[in-house]
PDB file with one MODEL, atoms N, CA, C and O in Angstrom:
MODEL        1
ATOM      1  N   MET A   1     -23.348 131.149 213.571  1.00  0.00           N
ATOM      2  CA  MET A   1     -21.844 130.405 214.556  1.00  0.00           C
ATOM      3  C   MET A   1     -22.532 130.215 215.791  1.00  0.00           C
ATOM      4  O   MET A   1     -22.982 130.940 216.679  1.00  0.00           O
ATOM      5  N   ALA A   2     -22.437 128.547 215.457  1.00  0.00           N
ATOM      6  CA  ALA A   2     -23.645 127.829 217.178  1.00  0.00           C
ATOM      7  C   ALA A   2     -22.524 127.907 218.185  1.00  0.00           C
ATOM      8  O   ALA A   2     -21.297 127.833 218.130  1.00  0.00           O
ATOM      9  N   LYS A   3     -23.508 128.103 219.206  1.00  0.00           N
ATOM     10  CA  LYS A   3     -22.852 128.120 220.435  1.00  0.00           C
ATOM     11  C   LYS A   3     -22.751 126.471 221.216  1.00  0.00           C
ATOM     12  O   LYS A   3     -23.605 125.584 221.203  1.00  0.00           O
ATOM     13  N   LYS A   4     -21.478 126.473 221.822  1.00  0.00           N
ATOM     14  CA  LYS A   4     -20.842 125.548 222.390  1.00  0.00           C
ATOM     15  C   LYS A   4     -21.001 125.618 224.082  1.00  0.00           C
ATOM     16  O   LYS A   4     -21.023 126.667 224.727  1.00  0.00           O
ATOM     17  N   ILE A   5     -21.071 124.715 224.452  1.00  0.00           N
ATOM     18  CA  ILE A   5     -20.989 123.907 225.963  1.00  0.00           C
ATOM     19  C   ILE A   5     -19.602 123.414 226.212  1.00  0.00           C
ATOM     20  O   ILE A   5     -19.186 122.340 225.777  1.00  0.00           O
ATOM     21  N   ILE A   6     -18.698 124.499 227.148  1.00  0.00           N
ATOM     22  CA  ILE A   6     -17.589 123.575 227.673  1.00  0.00           C
ATOM     23  C   ILE A   6     -17.659 122.829 228.897  1.00  0.00           C
ATOM     24  O   ILE A   6     -18.270 123.349 229.830  1.00  0.00           O
ATOM     25  N   LEU A   7     -17.098 121.619 229.062  1.00  0.00           N
ATOM     26  CA  LEU A   7     -17.339 120.979 229.669  1.00  0.00           C
ATOM     27  C   LEU A   7     -16.044 120.698 230.224  1.00  0.00           C
ATOM     28  O   LEU A   7     -15.080 120.384 229.526  1.00  0.00           O
ATOM     29  N   SER A   8     -15.996 120.871 232.191  1.00  0.00           N
ATOM     30  CA  SER A   8     -14.509 120.836 232.559  1.00  0.00           C
ATOM     31  C   SER A   8     -14.840 119.827 233.458  1.00  0.00           C
ATOM     32  O   SER A   8     -15.977 119.554 233.842  1.00  0.00           O
ATOM     33  N   CYS A   9     -13.779 119.274 233.784  1.00  0.00           N
ATOM     34  CA  CYS A   9     -13.508 117.580 234.690  1.00  0.00           C
ATOM     35  C   CYS A   9     -13.632 118.346 236.395  1.00  0.00           C
ATOM     36  O   CYS A   9     -13.048 119.359 236.778  1.00  0.00           O
ATOM     37  N   ASP A  10     -14.596 117.455 237.188  1.00  0.00           N
ATOM     38  CA  ASP A  10     -14.530 117.981 238.602  1.00  0.00           C
ATOM     39  C   ASP A  10     -13.126 118.006 239.115  1.00  0.00           C
ATOM     40  O   ASP A  10     -12.625 119.031 239.578  1.00  0.00           O
ATOM     41  N   VAL A  11     -12.156 116.240 238.980  1.00  0.00           N
ATOM     42  CA  VAL A  11     -11.969 116.407 239.655  1.00  0.00           C
ATOM     43  C   VAL A  11     -10.289 117.406 239.461  1.00  0.00           C
ATOM     44  O   VAL A  11      -9.599 117.743 240.423  1.00  0.00           O
ATOM     45  N   CYS A  12     -10.003 117.662 238.201  1.00  0.00           N
ATOM     46  CA  CYS A  12      -9.048 118.059 238.175  1.00  0.00           C
ATOM     47  C   CYS A  12      -9.272 119.771 237.264  1.00  0.00           C
ATOM     48  O   CYS A  12      -8.369 120.598 237.138  1.00  0.00           O
ATOM     49  N   GLY A  13     -10.386 119.891 236.859  1.00  0.00           N
ATOM     50  CA  GLY A  13     -10.602 120.994 236.379  1.00  0.00           C
ATOM     51  C   GLY A  13     -10.548 121.585 235.169  1.00  0.00           C
ATOM     52  O   GLY A  13     -11.080 122.587 234.691  1.00  0.00           O
ATOM     53  N   SER A  14      -9.661 120.613 234.693  1.00  0.00           N
ATOM     54  CA  SER A  14      -9.230 120.953 233.067  1.00  0.00           C
ATOM     55  C   SER A  14     -10.352 120.888 232.200  1.00  0.00           C
ATOM     56  O   SER A  14     -11.207 120.073 232.545  1.00  0.00           O
ATOM     57  N   ARG A  15     -10.583 121.573 231.104  1.00  0.00           N
ATOM     58  CA  ARG A  15     -11.832 121.934 230.274  1.00  0.00           C
ATOM     59  C   ARG A  15     -11.417 121.233 229.171  1.00  0.00           C
ATOM     60  O   ARG A  15     -11.016 121.793 228.150  1.00  0.00           O
ATOM     61  N   ASN A  16     -11.495 119.907 229.325  1.00  0.00           N
ATOM     62  CA  ASN A  16     -11.023 118.715 227.565  1.00  0.00           C
ATOM     63  C   ASN A  16     -12.338 118.899 226.872  1.00  0.00           C
ATOM     64  O   ASN A  16     -12.202 118.360 225.773  1.00  0.00           O
ATOM     65  N   TYR A  17     -13.547 119.397 226.977  1.00  0.00           N
ATOM     66  CA  TYR A  17     -15.202 118.700 225.712  1.00  0.00           C
ATOM     67  C   TYR A  17     -16.004 119.790 225.354  1.00  0.00           C
ATOM     68  O   TYR A  17     -16.454 120.459 226.284  1.00  0.00           O
ATOM     69  N   SER A  18     -16.298 120.132 224.135  1.00  0.00           N
ATOM     70  CA  SER A  18     -17.125 121.012 224.192  1.00  0.00           C
ATOM     71  C   SER A  18     -17.610 120.095 223.259  1.00  0.00           C
ATOM     72  O   SER A  18     -17.115 119.150 222.644  1.00  0.00           O
ATOM     73  N   VAL A  19     -19.344 120.925 223.348  1.00  0.00           N
ATOM     74  CA  VAL A  19     -20.280 120.231 222.558  1.00  0.00           C
ATOM     75  C   VAL A  19     -21.442 121.394 222.064  1.00  0.00           C
ATOM     76  O   VAL A  19     -21.464 122.499 222.605  1.00  0.00           O
ATOM     77  N   PRO A  20     -22.251 121.080 221.150  1.00  0.00           N
ATOM     78  CA  PRO A  20     -22.487 122.199 220.999  1.00  0.00           C
ATOM     79  C   PRO A  20     -24.300 122.255 221.216  1.00  0.00           C
ATOM     80  O   PRO A  20     -25.141 121.365 221.089  1.00  0.00           O
ATOM     81  N   ALA A  21     -24.464 124.130 221.702  1.00  0.00           N
ATOM     82  CA  ALA A  21     -25.705 124.119 222.539  1.00  0.00           C
ATOM     83  C   ALA A  21     -27.298 123.936 221.988  1.00  0.00           C
ATOM     84  O   ALA A  21     -27.661 124.684 221.080  1.00  0.00           O
ATOM     85  N   GLY A  22     -28.041 123.158 222.417  1.00  0.00           N
ATOM     86  CA  GLY A  22     -28.979 122.835 222.073  1.00  0.00           C
ATOM     87  C   GLY A  22     -30.611 123.183 222.780  1.00  0.00           C
ATOM     88  O   GLY A  22     -30.462 123.530 223.951  1.00  0.00           O
ATOM     89  N   LYS A  23     -31.885 123.174 222.415  1.00  0.00           N
ATOM     90  CA  LYS A  23     -32.738 124.059 222.918  1.00  0.00           C
ATOM     91  C   LYS A  23     -33.040 123.057 224.417  1.00  0.00           C
ATOM     92  O   LYS A  23     -33.439 123.430 225.520  1.00  0.00           O
ATOM     93  N   ASP A  24     -32.671 121.674 223.930  1.00  0.00           N
ATOM     94  CA  ASP A  24     -33.127 120.896 224.816  1.00  0.00           C
ATOM     95  C   ASP A  24     -32.276 121.292 226.090  1.00  0.00           C
ATOM     96  O   ASP A  24     -32.821 121.201 227.190  1.00  0.00           O
ATOM     97  N   ARG A  25     -31.082 121.688 226.005  1.00  0.00           N
ATOM     98  CA  ARG A  25     -29.964 122.059 227.117  1.00  0.00           C
ATOM     99  C   ARG A  25     -30.173 123.255 227.897  1.00  0.00           C
ATOM    100  O   ARG A  25     -29.354 123.687 228.709  1.00  0.00           O
ATOM    101  N   ALA A  26     -31.265 123.767 227.636  1.00  0.00           N
ATOM    102  CA  ALA A  26     -30.850 125.206 227.987  1.00  0.00           C
ATOM    103  C   ALA A  26     -31.223 125.493 229.103  1.00  0.00           C
ATOM    104  O   ALA A  26     -31.045 126.649 229.485  1.00  0.00           O
ATOM    105  N   THR A  27     -32.062 124.213 230.257  1.00  0.00           N
ATOM    106  CA  THR A  27     -33.153 124.338 231.439  1.00  0.00           C
ATOM    107  C   THR A  27     -32.342 124.089 232.211  1.00  0.00           C
ATOM    108  O   THR A  27     -32.402 125.065 232.959  1.00  0.00           O
ATOM    109  N   GLU A  28     -31.108 123.043 232.824  1.00  0.00           N
ATOM    110  CA  GLU A  28     -30.534 122.865 233.396  1.00  0.00           C
ATOM    111  C   GLU A  28     -28.673 122.483 233.068  1.00  0.00           C
ATOM    112  O   GLU A  28     -28.208 122.772 231.966  1.00  0.00           O
ATOM    113  N   ARG A  29     -28.025 122.011 233.858  1.00  0.00           N
ATOM    114  CA  ARG A  29     -26.309 122.363 233.401  1.00  0.00           C
ATOM    115  C   ARG A  29     -26.196 120.843 233.102  1.00  0.00           C
ATOM    116  O   ARG A  29     -26.600 119.906 233.790  1.00  0.00           O
ATOM    117  N   LEU A  30     -25.596 120.829 232.001  1.00  0.00           N
ATOM    118  CA  LEU A  30     -24.922 119.620 231.801  1.00  0.00           C
ATOM    119  C   LEU A  30     -24.026 118.822 232.412  1.00  0.00           C
ATOM    120  O   LEU A  30     -22.998 119.393 232.776  1.00  0.00           O
ATOM    121  N   THR A  31     -24.128 117.476 232.666  1.00  0.00           N
ATOM    122  CA  THR A  31     -23.621 117.033 233.292  1.00  0.00           C
ATOM    123  C   THR A  31     -23.136 115.431 232.854  1.00  0.00           C
ATOM    124  O   THR A  31     -23.934 114.590 233.266  1.00  0.00           O
ATOM    125  N   ILE A  32     -22.016 114.896 232.124  1.00  0.00           N
ATOM    126  CA  ILE A  32     -21.623 113.863 231.426  1.00  0.00           C
ATOM    127  C   ILE A  32     -20.551 112.879 232.551  1.00  0.00           C
ATOM    128  O   ILE A  32     -20.030 113.421 233.525  1.00  0.00           O
ATOM    129  N   LYS A  33     -20.342 111.416 232.239  1.00  0.00           N
ATOM    130  CA  LYS A  33     -18.903 111.037 232.299  1.00  0.00           C
ATOM    131  C   LYS A  33     -18.419 110.539 231.439  1.00  0.00           C
ATOM    132  O   LYS A  33     -18.710 109.482 230.878  1.00  0.00           O
ATOM    133  N   LYS A  34     -17.360 111.499 231.185  1.00  0.00           N
ATOM    134  CA  LYS A  34     -16.544 111.117 230.096  1.00  0.00           C
ATOM    135  C   LYS A  34     -14.605 110.662 230.426  1.00  0.00           C
ATOM    136  O   LYS A  34     -14.169 110.484 231.563  1.00  0.00           O
ATOM    137  N   TYR A  35     -13.891 110.577 229.368  1.00  0.00           N
ATOM    138  CA  TYR A  35     -12.745 110.336 229.963  1.00  0.00           C
ATOM    139  C   TYR A  35     -11.932 111.442 230.031  1.00  0.00           C
ATOM    140  O   TYR A  35     -12.007 112.140 229.020  1.00  0.00           O
ATOM    141  N   CYS A  36     -10.941 111.963 231.152  1.00  0.00           N
ATOM    142  CA  CYS A  36      -9.972 112.505 231.408  1.00  0.00           C
ATOM    143  C   CYS A  36      -8.573 112.234 231.131  1.00  0.00           C
ATOM    144  O   CYS A  36      -7.919 111.517 231.889  1.00  0.00           O
ATOM    145  N   ARG A  37      -8.003 112.837 229.949  1.00  0.00           N
ATOM    146  CA  ARG A  37      -6.501 112.419 230.335  1.00  0.00           C
ATOM    147  C   ARG A  37      -5.407 112.601 231.248  1.00  0.00           C
ATOM    148  O   ARG A  37      -4.431 111.854 231.312  1.00  0.00           O
ATOM    149  N   HIS A  38      -5.704 114.136 232.305  1.00  0.00           N
ATOM    150  CA  HIS A  38      -5.070 114.376 232.766  1.00  0.00           C
ATOM    151  C   HIS A  38      -5.306 113.718 234.016  1.00  0.00           C
ATOM    152  O   HIS A  38      -4.457 113.713 234.907  1.00  0.00           O
ATOM    153  N   CYS A  39      -6.763 112.993 234.153  1.00  0.00           N
ATOM    154  CA  CYS A  39      -7.130 112.178 235.398  1.00  0.00           C
ATOM    155  C   CYS A  39      -6.359 110.719 235.014  1.00  0.00           C
ATOM    156  O   CYS A  39      -5.599 110.111 235.768  1.00  0.00           O
ATOM    157  N   ASN A  40      -6.664 110.408 233.955  1.00  0.00           N
ATOM    158  CA  ASN A  40      -5.952 108.753 233.285  1.00  0.00           C
ATOM    159  C   ASN A  40      -7.423 108.168 233.849  1.00  0.00           C
ATOM    160  O   ASN A  40      -7.414 107.286 234.708  1.00  0.00           O
ATOM    161  N   GLY A  41      -8.307 108.542 233.483  1.00  0.00           N
ATOM    162  CA  GLY A  41      -9.843 107.678 234.083  1.00  0.00           C
ATOM    163  C   GLY A  41     -11.336 108.597 233.569  1.00  0.00           C
ATOM    164  O   GLY A  41     -11.454 109.694 233.023  1.00  0.00           O
ATOM    165  N   HIS A  42     -12.236 107.693 233.980  1.00  0.00           N
ATOM    166  CA  HIS A  42     -13.625 108.045 233.486  1.00  0.00           C
ATOM    167  C   HIS A  42     -13.792 109.162 234.920  1.00  0.00           C
ATOM    168  O   HIS A  42     -13.601 108.762 236.069  1.00  0.00           O
ATOM    169  N   THR A  43     -14.245 110.841 234.522  1.00  0.00           N
ATOM    170  CA  THR A  43     -14.115 111.457 235.770  1.00  0.00           C
ATOM    171  C   THR A  43     -15.757 112.389 235.207  1.00  0.00           C
ATOM    172  O   THR A  43     -15.992 112.382 233.999  1.00  0.00           O
ATOM    173  N   VAL A  44     -16.915 113.232 236.311  1.00  0.00           N
ATOM    174  CA  VAL A  44     -17.786 113.509 236.128  1.00  0.00           C
ATOM    175  C   VAL A  44     -17.040 115.047 235.621  1.00  0.00           C
ATOM    176  O   VAL A  44     -16.215 115.767 236.184  1.00  0.00           O
ATOM    177  N   HIS A  45     -17.781 115.162 234.245  1.00  0.00           N
ATOM    178  CA  HIS A  45     -17.567 116.560 233.723  1.00  0.00           C
ATOM    179  C   HIS A  45     -18.732 117.099 233.619  1.00  0.00           C
ATOM    180  O   HIS A  45     -19.781 116.594 233.221  1.00  0.00           O
ATOM    181  N   ARG A  46     -18.383 118.777 234.218  1.00  0.00           N
ATOM    182  CA  ARG A  46     -20.307 119.600 234.170  1.00  0.00           C
ATOM    183  C   ARG A  46     -20.028 120.647 233.394  1.00  0.00           C
ATOM    184  O   ARG A  46     -18.873 120.907 233.054  1.00  0.00           O
ATOM    185  N   GLN A  47     -20.752 121.141 233.144  1.00  0.00           N
ATOM    186  CA  GLN A  47     -20.922 122.377 232.264  1.00  0.00           C
ATOM    187  C   GLN A  47     -20.455 123.862 232.890  1.00  0.00           C
ATOM    188  O   GLN A  47     -20.885 124.396 233.912  1.00  0.00           O
ATOM    189  N   THR A  48     -19.306 124.428 231.832  1.00  0.00           N
ATOM    190  CA  THR A  48     -19.103 125.937 232.907  1.00  0.00           C
ATOM    191  C   THR A  48     -19.678 127.007 232.680  1.00  0.00           C
ATOM    192  O   THR A  48     -20.514 126.979 231.777  1.00  0.00           O
ATOM    193  N   ALA A  49     -19.483 128.096 233.284  1.00  0.00           N
ATOM    194  CA  ALA A  49     -20.474 129.076 233.054  1.00  0.00           C
ATOM    195  C   ALA A  49     -20.106 129.806 232.198  1.00  0.00           C
ATOM    196  O   ALA A  49     -20.820 130.741 231.835  1.00  0.00           O
TER     197      ALA A  49
ENDMDL
END
């Protein structure tokens, strides 16, 4: 089973997205600007622990 990276919204803290973990993403924490349905807008989502 492939490992997943869970992304959570910086504003409200909800865990909205998951992306497959790759070798290129192993060195630093992933930060992506994505849509949050709870905040009703595009916010920064960061990788959770």
